[in-house]
N, C-alpha and C positions, 0 to 999 in steps of 0.2 A: 747377691754376685753377679754382677752383668755377664751375660755368655762369652763377651772377647776377652775377659779378663781373667786372672788366676789369684786375686784378692776379692776380699769382701771391700764394700763400700758401706759403710755408716753416716746417716744422713741424722743431723740433730737442728731440729728446726724450732723455733721460740721467739717471744717477744724477748727485747731487750732489756734486761732488768735496770732500775731506776736505784735499787739499792743494794749493798752486799756484794760489789763484784768481784772482791777478794774469793767471797766464800764460793761464789760462780766459778771463777775460773779454776778454783782449785777442784770442785767438782766435776769440771768438764776435763780438764786435764787430767785428772786422776781416774777418770773411766777411759778416757783415750790412752792412757797406761797400761791401763788393765786390760785391755782388749789388743796390746801390743798394735796399736796403730801407726804404721811409718810416717802420715804427712797428713797434717791438717790443714783443710783448705777452706778460707771464708769466703762469704761472696757478699757483696753490698754493691751501693749506688749512690753516686756522690752528683750532687746540681753542679752543671757547668753549663758552659758558653756552646750549647751543641743545636743543632737543628733537628727537631723529630725528622724530618723527613731522609735523613741520612742513616748510613749504617751506625748502630751507635757502638763508641769506640771504650774498649775495655784495656784497663792498665791494670800490671800485679806488680807485688813487691814479693821479695822472698826473705827468710828469717837469716839465711847465710851465703856466702860467696858461692859455693858449691851449686845451692839451688838457683842462684840467679842466671848462673852460665849454662846449666843443663837444661833450664826452662825458659830460656830467654826471656826471664824478667828483668826487675832491675831493685837494687838495694834500694830500702827506704831511708831517707835521710831526713824526713818530716820531725820535727820538732815542736810542740804547743800541745794544745788542748786536744784530747781522743776520747772516742766512746770505747764500749765495752770491746769491741775487735782489736785495737790497742793493746786492751790490758790483757786479753786472752793471748794475743801472739808473743807478748811480753813473758807472761806467764810459761809459753811454751817453751820459749827460748830458755827459761830459767832452768828446765829441766831435759836440755839437748832434744826437743822433741820438732824435727822438722816442719816448718808452717808455711804458705803460702797465702795471700792475701789481693783477691780478683776485684776491682771495681768498674762497674759500667756508669759511663756520663748518661746521666738525664736531665733532658732539656730544663731549664729552670723554671722557665714560663709558664710548667704544665706541674709543679713540684705536687701538686695533691693527687694528682691523676695516677692510679697505680701503671706502670711503662712493661707491657709482656715484649715488648722491644729490646730492652734491658734485660729482662729475665733469659730472652732467647739467645742474644749474646754472651750472656754468663754462662749459659747452659753449654753453647758451643765452645766456648775458652776452658771452659772445664774438661767436656771430651776429650778435648786436644790433650790437656792436661794427665787426661790419666789412660789416655789411649784407646778408646772406645768410643761408639756413637750415642748419642743421648735422644731417644725420640722426642721429637719438638714440633710435630705435626699442629698440635693445639696452640702453642704458641704462636708457630708461623703464620695462622688463621687470625689470632687475637693480634698480632702484629701488624697485619694488612687492616683490621678492623680499626686499630688505634691510631693509625697514620690516618685515616679517612676521618674520623672522627674530630682529632686535636685539627688539623688542616681547613674542615668547617666552620669550627670554632674560630681559629685566628684569621680567617677571612673576614668573621664580621668585626673586625677591628683595625682598621687602616692601621695605626702605630704600628701594632704587633706583626702583623703581614710584611709593612717594611722590615722590621727588625727582623724576622723570620727569613727574609730573603737577603737580607746581610750576612746572616750565619751560614747559610747554604752557598754564597758565594765564597764564603772563608773556608768551608769545608772542603768545599771543589777546591780550592788552591792548593791546600794541603795536600789532599787526595793525589793532584797531578805532581807536585815536587816530592811527593813520598816522605814526608818530614815526618820523624816519630812523634807520637803524640804522648807520649810518657811525661814529657815534664810539664806537657802544658797542663794534664790532667792531676798531675802530681800538686801543683800549684791551685788548682781549682780546687782539689780536697782540702788542702791548706785554707783557703778563702770559706769554705763552706765549714770547716769545724770550728773556725774562729766565730765565724757570724751565729754559728750553732751557740756556741758558749757566751755569746752576749746577749743571743736573745734576740735577736732584731734582723732578721733575716730579710730578703729583699718582697717587695709587693710579690702576689701570686697572680697571673693571667688567669688559670683557669679557676680560682675561689671566685670569681666574678660571673661564671658560667653555668 
């Protein structure tokens, strides 16, 4: 129980199962109901056309309109292939258990490298959602090192360096215009899930480093 909250937080950490999704979600949802859970929050990352040198965008969706309005999120309109996260939220909806899904955008050209910057952004957004602060000092240090390491790798490839500069310019324009990024990230999520379903993702720059 975080000191600033009057309720507990239960963490579930695990590898996405490849089989028996219904059994998995039934167990998780059943356990959540048994504990009297009031809100289920999932954290994930998606590949997007974002630069590693800019703040990591986080988009969120909620299971019902009241949550959407209260938390300042968006209602999911996605239709298509999904992972266990989508199945889990559908199971929560089936038993009237409120749920929220938070997604951090990760540069697709370094998809094989863990992103502490995405983890940091998710923790900050989760803290806002829960109304508490989450200690992120180690993630902040790791994020700084991550940017330096990726920048060094990118600088060794002129084509990739040029591409990242274009992404930076685009991100700066969006920031200056204050254009909401939810729709853009939802589109990226759709593309990511469809590519994953087909099993033919884009070549990864980091895999050659």
